[in-house]
N, C-alpha and C positions, 0 to 999 in steps of 0.2 A: 283664318278665324278659329279660335279655341271655343270649346263648348264645355259648359259646366251644368250638371244636373244634380240637385240636392233636395231633400225634403225634411220635413220635421212634422211631428204631431203636437198639437197644442190642446190643453184642457180648457177650451172655451168653445162656444158654439160657432159654426162657420160664419154666421152673420157678424159675430164680434170680431173674429180674426180678419175678415175681408174689410169691414168698416175701418178698423185700425190701419190696415195696409194702405187705405185710400188717403191717409193723413201724411202725404209725402214729406211735408215740411218737418215731421218729427223723425224721419229716417236717421239723422245724426245721432239720436239718442241710442240707437242699437246697431247701426252700420259703421264698422270700423273704417276709419279714414274719411268718411263723408263729413265734411264740415258744414255744408249747407245744401238745402234744396229749396228752390223757390218755385211755387206753382204760379205760373203766368196767367193761366186760364184753365178751363175744364180739361184740355188735352195737352198743354205744353208746360214743360218743366225746365228749369235751369239748375244744373248740378255743379257743385264744387267739391273736390275731394283731394286728398293727399294719396298718390299711387307711386310706389317705389321711390318715395322721398321727394316727389315732384308735385307741385300744385297743378291740378288739371281741372278744366272747366268744359262743359258740353251742354248742349240742349237736346231734349228728347221730346218725342211726341207719343202719346198714347194712341195706339192703332186700334185697340179693341178693349172694351171693358163691359163686363156683364156682372151685375151684382151678385155676390156670393158664388161666382164661378171662376172668373178669370180677368186678369189685367195684362195686356201685351204692349210692348213699347219698342221703340227704335231711336237711336240718336239720329239727330239731323246735322249736328256740327260737333267738332272736337272729338273726343275719345269714342271710337266706333264700338257700339254695343247694341244689342237687341235681345229680347227675351219675353218670356211669359211666366206669370205666376198664376197657379191654379189652386182653387180651394175646394176641398172634398170633405163632405159630412161623414164622420164616422159614427157618431151618435149625437144625442141632443147636446151633450157637453163636451164633445171631442171632435177635432177637425185635423185634417192633414193639408199642409201647404206644400206645394211642390214648385220649385224654381227651375227654369231652364234658361240659360243665358248663353249667348254667343258674344265674344269680344275679340278684339284684335290688339295683341300686346305691341307696344311701340318701344323701339330701342332695345339695347343689350340687356339693361337691368330688367325690364319687364318680361323679356323673352327667357331669361334665366329664372326669374321668379316663376313664370309659367311652367317651365320644365321641372321645377322643384315642387310644384303643386301649391304655391303660395296663394294664388287667387281662389282656387278651389276650397282651401282651408279657411280663407277669409269669408267666403260666402256661407260656408257651413257655420262658422262662428256667428255670422249676422243672423242666420236663421235661429240658432240657439239663443241669441240675445233677444230676438223678437219674441220667442217663446216665453222667456223669463219676463220680459216687459209686459206682455199682454196678460200672462197668468197672474202676475202680482197685482195688476190693476183690476183684473176681473171684468172690465168693461172698456169699451172703446173711448177714445178721447174726442171723437167726431165721426162723421160719415159723409160720403158722397155717394149717392145711389143712382147716379146717372148712368145711362147705357151709351157706349160708344161702339159703333160698328166699323169694320174695315172700310178704308176709302179706296 
């Protein structure tokens, strides 16, 4: 497994950043290569993305979610990945988002891409696009404030 850790500061309250991040079906608007995310219920998602020129699909389960603090997930089928996004209040109008992700590259192309840091750069770009997305809006497009504890 490979590990990526990235963060960004956003000029919105932590509640706004967290609420927008819970709008999983909007991820294709700022995540490179993600073509669709379908929320099946409060804790299950189906992903579709272009990775290293190939169409990939996988299911994921949210294993932990606490409003304004963290969202953790792991894949249950398809592309193997897991991670956590944490939200930190820096001031009333500024937040820090930290993402930690483990994933398993598949095949030669993905392993070469990993060696060259392509996935790390993609995740960094995704966080920067999220920053632009939420700061330009100034408010979240929706929210899910439910709490999910580890099972």
